N, C-alpha and C positions, 0 to 999 in steps of 0.2 A: 263461450267468449274466449277461453284460453285456446281452444282449437283454432278459432279464427285468427287470433293473434300470432300463433305459430305459423299458420299458412301464409299470412301477410309478411311475416319476417322472412320466410323462405323466398317469397317473391322478391322482396327487397334485395336479398343477397344475390339473386339471379340477375337483377338488372343493374347492380352497382357498377360492373365494368362498362356497360354502355353509357352510364351517366358520367363515369370518370373520363371517357373519351368524348364527352359532350355531344353525344348523338342519342336521340331519344325517339321512340315510336309511341303508338297508342298505349301499349301495355306498360311501357316505362312511365308514362304520365300517370296512369291509374295507380301504379304502385307507389310512385313518389308522392302523389297528393294524399294517399291514404296515410303515409307516414308523417306528413308535415302539416296537414290542414288543422288549424286550431278548433274550428267548429266541429269537426268530426271527433276530435279528442274530447271535447266537452260533452258531445252526445254519448260517447262510450262511457264516460265517467258517470253521467246521469243514469245510464242503464245499470252500471255496477251499483250505484246507490240504491236504485229501486230493487235490485236483487237482494241487497243487504237488508232493506226494509222488509222484504217478504220473508227472509229467513228470521228476522226478529219477530214478525207476527207469528210464524210457526213455533218459534221457541217459547213464546208467551203462552202457548197451549200446554206446555209441559209443567210438571210440578215445580214450585218454587220452595226450596228448603232453606230454612234460616236457623242458625245456631245462635242462641242468646246466652251470654255469660255476664253475670254480675259478680265479680270476684270478691267484693267486700262491701258491706254496708253496716253502719252503726246507728242504733236508735237508743235514745234515752227517754224513758217515760216515767212519770210519777204516778204510782198506783196507790189508791186508798187502802189502808190496812185496818186491823181490828182496833176498837176503842178510839176511833177518830184519828189514828196515826196514819202517816203516809210513808212510802218507801220508794226509792228510785230503782227502776229496773233498767239495766243496760243490756242491750242485745247486739251481738255481733253475728252477721249472717253472710252467706254466699248462696248464689243460685245458678242453676244451669237448665236451659230449656231448649227444646227442638220443636220447630213448627213447620208445618207443610201447608201450602196453599195451592189449590188446583182449580183452574178455571174449567167450567163445564160447557159442553156444547149447547146447553140451554141458556147460556149467558149468566148462569149462576156461579157462585164461588163456594167451594167446599174447603174447609180448613180444619186442621187438627193440631193440637199442642200437647206435648209431654214436657213437664218441668218438675223440678225438685228444688226446695230451699232447705238448707241446713243452717240452724241457728243455735247459738249458745247464749242463754240469759243468766244474768247474775244480779244480786241485790235483794230479791224477794224469793230466795230459794234458787239454787243453781239447777239449770236444766238444759239438756241438749235435745233438740227436736228436729225431726225430718218432716217436711211438708210436701210430699209428692202430689201431683194432680194430673189428670188427663181430661182434655176437653175436645169437643168437636162442634163445628158450627156450619150451617148451610144458609146462604143468602141467595134468594131467587127472585128476580123481577117477574112480574105478572103482566100479561097482555102486551108484551114487548114485540110481538110479531102477529102472525095470522091467527093464533090461538092463545089460550091462557098461558101455556108453557110450550115453547117450540125452539127450534134451532135456527130460525131465520137470521137473527143478528150474528150468530157465530159464522154462518156461511157467508153472510154479507161482508163481514170483516175480512175473512180470508180471501174472498173474491176481489175486494177492493185492493188488497196487496198484490194479487195476481195481475189485476189490471195495470197497476203501476209498472210491473215488470214488462208486460206485453206492450204497453204504450211506449215505454222507454226504448225497448228493442225496435219497435216500429219506427220511432223517431230517429234512432241511430241509423237504421237502414235508409230512411228517406234522406237524412242529412248526408250520408255517404253518396247516395245517388246524385244529390244536388251538387255536392262538391266536385264529384267526378265530371258531371255534365258541364259545370263552369270551367273546369280545367281543360276539358276536351274542346269546348267552344273556343277558348283562347288559343289552344293548339291549332285549331282549324283557321282561326283569324290570322295567326302568325304565318302559317303556311300559305294562306291565300294572299296575304299582303306581300310576302316575299315573291310569290309568283307574279303578282301585279308589278312589283318593283322591277324585276328582271325583264318582264315584257315591255315596260315603259322604257327601260334603258335600251333595249334592242330597237324599239320603235324610234327613239330619238336618233340612234345611229343610222337607221335607214332614212329617216327624214333629213338628216344632215347631208347624207349622200345625194338625196333628191335635190336639195338646195344647191349642192355643188354642180350637179348636172343642169339645174335650172339656170345657173349663172352663165354656163357655156351657151345654153340655148338663147339666153337674153342677148349675149354678145353677137350671136348669129342672127338675131332678129326674129326667132321663131316663137318667142313668147313675149308677153308684156311685163312691165314692172309690177303690175298688179298681181300677176300670177306668182312672181317670186315673193312678193310681200305676203300673199296668202299662205305660202309655205312657211315663212318665218313666223307668222301668227300661229300657225298650227304647232310649230316647234315650241314656241313659248307656252302655249296651252298645255302641251304634253309635259314640258319641263315643270310647270307649276303643279300639274297632277303628280309628277314624280316626287316633288318636295313634300306635298301633302301626304302621299303614300308612305314616304320614308319616316315622317313624323309619327303617323299612326302606327307604323311598324315598330318603332322604338317603344312607344307606349304599350303596345300589345306584348312585345317581348319582355318588358320589365314586369308587367302584370303576370304573365305566365311564369316567369322566373320566381316571383313572389309566391305564387300558389304552389309550385312544385318544390320550392326550397333551393332553387339554383341561383347562381351568381347573375347579377344584372349586366350581362354583356351580350354581344351580338354573335358570339362564337358557337352558339348552340346549334348543332346540326340536327335537322328534323327529317325523319323518315315519314313522309306524308301519305303513305299507303294505308288504306283503311280495311279492316276485316269486313267481310260481306255479311253483316248482321241481318240484312233484309231478306236474304234467301230463305224462303219457307216461313217467314214471320207471319203468324196468324194469331190475332188477339180478338177474342169475342167480348162483347159488352158485358156478358155475365161474368167472365173472368176478371174484368176490370172492377166491376161492382163488388166482387168478393175480395180482391186482393189489393186494390189501390190503397196506398199508404194514407192519403188524406181521408178517403172514405172510412177506412178502418179506424183512424184516429177519431173521426166523428162518431162512429158507433161506440167506441170506447167512452167518449164523452157522455153519450146518452146513457149507457149502462152505469157509468160512475155517478151521474146525477140521480138515477133511480136508487142506486145503493145508498147514497147519502141520505135520500129521503127515508129509506128504510131504517138506517142507523139513527137518524134524528127522531124517528117515530118511537124508538126505544127509550128516549130520554124522558125523565119525569114520570116514570111508571111506578105503580105500587110495588113494594118489595116485601116479601114474606121472609122471615128468618127463624131458624130453629137452632138452639144451642143446648148442649149437654155437657155437664162438668161432673167429674167424680174425684173426690178427695178422701183418702184414708184418714181416719181419726184415731187418736190414742184412747185407751181405756180411761175411766174417770181417775184412776190413781195408778202411779208407776212406782215400782220399787226402787229402781236405780235410774232416776231421771237424768242424772248428770253423767251417765255412761254412754259413750258413743255407740257401742254395740247394741245396747238396749234401745237406743233411739230408733234403731231399725227393726229389731226383733219385736219390740212392743207393738208395732203396727200390724203384726200377724198374730197377736194374742187372741185368745178365744173371745174375750169381751171387747176387742177392738171393733170398730165399725167403719163404714164407708159413707161419707156424706155426699149427697148428689144434688144437682140442680138441673132442672129442665125448664127452658124458657122458650116461649113462642112470641114472636113480634110481628107487627105489620106496620109498615111505613107508607103513608098515602100523601103525596103532594097535593096541596089544596089550591094555592093561588098561582097556578101555572097555565091556566086555560088560555089566557090572552097571548102569552108568549108562545104556546104551542100552536095556536091558530096562525100567528105571524110566521112562525117557522115553516109550517105546512104550506102557506101561500108562497113563501120564497122558494121552497123546494119544488113546488109545481111550476113556478115560473122558470126555474133553472132547467127543469126537464123539457119544458116547451121550447126554451131557447136552444138547447142542444139539438132537439128534433128539427127545428127550423134551419139551424146551421148545417146539419147533416143533409137535409134535403137540398139546400143550396149547393153544398159541396158535390153531391151526386150529379146535379145538373151541370155544374161547371166542369167536372171531370168528363162527363159524357160529351159535352160540347168540345172540350179540348181534344178528345180522342177522335171525334168525327172530323175535326179540322186537320189533325195529324194524318189520318187515313186519306183524306181528300188530297192533302198536300203531297202525300206519298205517290198517289196515282199521277198527279200532275208532274212530279219530278221524274217518274218512270217514263212518261210520254215525252218529256223534254229530252231525256237521255237517249231515247230512240231516235228523236229528230236530230240531235247533235251527232249521233253515230252516222247518219246519212251525210251530214255536212262534212264530218271528218273524212269519210271515204272520198267525197268529192274533192276536198282540199288536198288529200294525198294524191289523187289522180292528177290534179292541176300541177302539183309540185313535180311529179314525175314527168309530166309533159313539158313543163318549163325547163327542167334539167336536160331533157332530150333536145329541146330547141337550143339550149346553151351549148350542148355538145356539137350541134350542127351549126354553131355560130349564128343562130337566128334569134337569139335573145341575149340578155346581159345578166351579169351576176347580181346587179341591183334588182332586176325584175325577179330573179329566182329568190332573193332574200325577201322581197315584198310578199311573194306567195307563201314562203316559209313562215313569215310573220302571221299571215292569215291562218295557216294551219296551227301554229302555236296558240293563237287566240281561241280556236275551236277546242284544242286539247285542254287548255285551261278552263274553258267553260264546262267541258265534260268532267274534269276533276272537281270543279266546284259543285256540280250537281251530285256527284258521288259523295262528296263531303256532306252535303245537305241531307242526302239519303241516310248516311251513317248517323248523323245527329238526330234525324227523324226517328230512326230505329231505336236509339237510346231513349228518346222521349217516350216512345211507345212501350218499351220495356219497363221504364220507370212507372208509367201510368198503370201498367199491369201488376205492379208490386214486385217485380223481379229485382234481384240484387245485381246491379250493373257490373260491379267488380267481379262477382262470380262468373258472369257471362263472358267478360273480356279476358279474364285471367285463367280460365279453365284450359 
């Protein structure tokens, strides 16, 4: 993630001068949208959160060490004495303990504790006592997986965290592709609308000159009023189309500016040349089935549902526990009970002893069968739902790719046909200019033919733009990172 951020920062630095000059191309749009798109930022933050959750899961497998300190405690107890008398015993104490808890791959928990309490009692004979103890305990669920004791739950917990990271990274890549595709779609729209606007302005200029010639022809009686009126109607129609195009262009420019973080003005110069992504582009259905972001997300959902089923299966299971405690004990009598040094050395006297406790426990949930059955039914339904969604996604992606590939073939054929038209229009223009040089044509006629050539050139540009966007869609469908492809 850090490496990617540094790479994108370097790209941003490299395109800043172009943006400052208000001239952008495809690479600039990609870099700018990466730096400014909120949806991409959110997707990257989610990926970071998932990575942190995974690290937390790993850290939970390490020992947890706790230091327990009780610096002071006071206890007052009335103790029965001889001949029916009583005496108050006052005890001042402090304790220090260290405990370690370690989760096990078998989903059990192993813990150990070392602690010591030092106390001073007064009232019924002064005494200073040390009370050290050592204990260990093991708690282990049974039948929480495929056998009595296994590591299924431990692996499932870890894999669930890994899925969170993989799914978030996949979503971040898919969101980056979507944002770039949206921005480049707007980029193409703006360039196309500007070309249409310029073409309509040129067309109106030619039509106006045709009207001027028609007026002369009308005065000479070579055409009728209806012919002149038809030209005026055509001019009005083209002028209306120009107004609609200019409105659409302003809207597209503002939307593009919002997406890339530019100012909402019309001064942005666009370099509308497109890289030839289509050359050598070959994508197989198997590659798409393996790497498509939506398909991978569906597979993650199926695996996550199965993991949740396994984790839920480990709930409400019998648990066996074993604990051992050892505590040194003083001899029956102590010579210097109120001496601090003796309070420690007496524990190692020949007649001192060690008291120990060993306990075995078994906890069996009794009234959980109905809840377990309900939970299992819900888990099975979630798995089935994920499988159905995955199958539908695979079919939708397969259909999408088939349409994209078919459209690509059609666009390629259209481009070949337009290439023939272009050559024809270039030959016409050359012939018309030759006639103009020989004073056998007019400048208006030359401009009319040039207008036809410009229309064919715009059509060829539009087809190349559609081929470029088609290639982006195919790359995204195959799970490629469009930013890496365009910025490499």
